[in-house]
C-alpha positions, -999 to +999 in steps of 0.1 A: +235+263+758+257+253+788+266+279+815+292+303+804+326+305+821+350+334+821+382+315+827+397+327+794+377+359+790+387+395+789+370+427+777+396+444+755+408+415+733+375+396+736+391+362+736+372+335+717+355+306+735+349+275+714+314+265+709+302+239+733+283+220+706+316+214+686+301+222+652+269+201+657+234+212+662+211+196+687+200+170+662+236+159+656+240+175+621+262+203+609+253+237+621+233+259+597+249+289+580+244+322+598+220+346+581+216+383+581+224+413+559+257+432+561+257+457+589+227+442+607+228+433+644+202+415+665+203+429+700+186+409+728+178+431+758+149+435+782+126+463+770+129+482+803+167+482+801+166+492+764+144+522+773+168+533+801+204+545+804+219+512+792+198+514+760+210+550+755+246+539+757+240+510+733+223+533+708+253+557+711+276+529+701+258+509+675+233+535+662+258+563+662+255+586+632+280+582+604+301+614+602+300+638+573+266+626+559+239+646+541+213+632+565+214+611+596+224+575+590+234+550+617+266+530+617+246+497+620+210+485+615+200+474+650+170+452+656+160+450+693+145+417+704+131+407+738+154+378+751+123+357+757+114+359+720+148+346+708+136+317+687+157+293+666+156+316+635+167+347+654+195+328+671+210+319+637+215+355+627+251+365+619+255+392+646+239+387+680+244+408+711+230+398+745+229+426+771+221+422+808+231+431+844+231+405+871+211+427+895+182+429+871+152+409+880+131+416+849+120+387+828+141+394+798+173+399+818+167+367+838+166+347+806+201+359+798+214+356+833+204+320+835+231+313+808+258+323+833+272+300+859+275+309+896+312+309+892+312+333+863+290+357+881+313+356+911+343+364+888+324+394+874+316+406+909+352+404+919+364+422+888+341+451+877+363+456+846+349+423+831+320+433+808+320+412+776+324+378+762+328+370+726+318+336+711+319+325+675+296+300+657+275+294+688+243+286+670+254+288+633+286+289+613+299+323+605+283+338+635+295+364+660+278+364+695+287+390+720+276+391+756+277+425+773+271+424+811+277+440+844+269+436+881+249+468+880+237+493+853+262+519+864+291+494+861+280+483+826+275+519+814+310+528+826+325+499+806+304+506+775+315+543+774+351+533+780+351+508+751+328+524+726+354+526+699+365+490+704+329+477+702+323+496+670+355+485+655+348+448+663+317+448+641+331+472+615+361+450+608+339+419+609+314+433+584+341+443+560+355+408+562+321+394+554+317+417+525+352+409+510+343+374+498+314+382+476+328+416+465+361+402+453+348+368+440+355+383+405+380+411+400+388+436+373+424+426+364+427+454+338+421+480+365+445+464+389+471+463+361+466+501+355+471+508+392+503+487+394+520+500+363+510+537+365+505+545+402+527+518+417+501+505+440+483+472+443+445+474+445+415+450+446+386+459+423+353+440+418+346+430+382+315+452+383+336+483+383+349+495+349+377+520+340+362+554+333+395+573+329+431+567+334+462+589+332+498+587+344+488+596+380+450+591+381+426+561+378+388+565+379+366+534+382+328+533+381+301+508+388+282+514+355+248+499+362+230+520+389+194+510+395+166+519+419+183+495+444+219+499+433+237+532+438+260+549+414+295+543+429+328+557+417+363+549+430+394+569+421+431+569+429+456+597+426+494+597+432+517+627+438+550+634+455+551+636+493+572+667+502+559+680+536+537+669+565+514+699+558+500+679+528+481+658+553+465+687+571+427+688+566+425+721+547+452+709+523+435+675+518+403+693+508+423+715+484+440+684+469+407+666+466+390+695+448+419+700+424+417+663+414+380+663+408+380+696+390+405+683+365+391+648+361+355+641+373+324+657+358+287+650+363+283+656+325+315+651+305+301+675+279+297+703+304+330+714+319+312+734+345+298+702+361+330+692+378+328+677+413+336+699+444+334+694+481+303+705+498+313+732+524+280+736+542+284+702+559+319+701+575+338+669+565+350+646+593+387+636+595+403+608+614+440+599+617+451+562+616+480+539+606+473+513+579+501+488+570+526+510+588+516+540+566+502+572+581+467+577+569+440+603+571+404+592+566+379+619+553+341+616+552+320+643+536+296+653+510+301+664+474+282+682+446+288+692+411+298+728+405+265+734+386+245+718+414+231+691+391+242+661+413+254+654+448+261+627+474+286+615+500+322+603+498+348+585+518+385+590+511+419+582+524+452+601+522+480+575+526+517+584+528+546+562+518+576+580+531+600+553+518+588+560+482+583+597+488+547+594+476+513+606+487+482+588+475+447+601+476+419+575+471+382+580+473+348+565+466+318+587+461+281+578+459+252+592+439+220+577+452+194+605+457+170+601+487+184+567+496+206+553+524+243+555+516+256+534+545+260+501+526+276+518+496+301+536+519+309+502+535+316+488+501+338+517+492+357+513+525+362+476+519+377+483+484+399+512+495+413+495+526+425+466+503+450+490+487+487+483+492+506+515+485+539+500+494+537+473+468+568+467+448+569+451+414+595+425+425+569+413+451+548+399+423+511+406+413 
């Protein structure tokens, strides 16, 4: 790889640099397709730096615990690799992060530092706010390569702390984008029709999800074939009138959620005492955001059936459409005992964030 220049680089927007090989590998052929599972990151960093304060900051970013979980689960699966061991196969992984500081004389950091030109190091020295460079398709198509650097460890740590949310969001958005293509390759048109005609919203639903229940204001979809490797995932949507801001307060969201599930969702349809409730012992986590100009509250937490026969995690969104005077609660919940829920929750998030609550019939299907 040629020496890296920062002439069009900046940390916050992470401007793209075109690949210097122009779509060809070193043998002149097309680049291979990037490999790697959803949510997996290869992180190249010297072992000493990984064991020190820089490594602690990186773990706080990329291995941060998902909020509201039954047990500790990290946001991403991080595989740490010594830069000197980055062979051809590892360089073709979908998500690569190289981390170094220019004052580090260790062998691993020197391998990364050698990829930076003298000019680029001088630019970084002159502007301590420069800390990252994003490159796409550097070694393989469909690849994201991120360089994180600093003149010193203290400088890099300061920038990592300042931009924790941005770095997490970069890979969260990217991984949802990767997941969308296979997830929506085949869609459930019947479920999408129910959502449009009864709830007035436009949704995307994989064909693997089937309608479990539908009413005038409620739609429940379920992936019907859980296995030892595939969790039991449900998605539901609910519509009601929006009358006051207080409806979006955390306590009221929980009350709304429990009123919906008590009426509609049961662990055993034959046992009315098996309705789903929010688990109170593990406090749910709330986050405010704006999605497609609509105020939204994200909620992550755990659930159980009222008779304690089942339990798991959930991810939900309250979305407000003030123009229509409507409030929508949508959620996905997972039943997958003693297994990791991270991938299932990412699937749920990808489905729910493809909901358009402001859709109008005259806009078309």
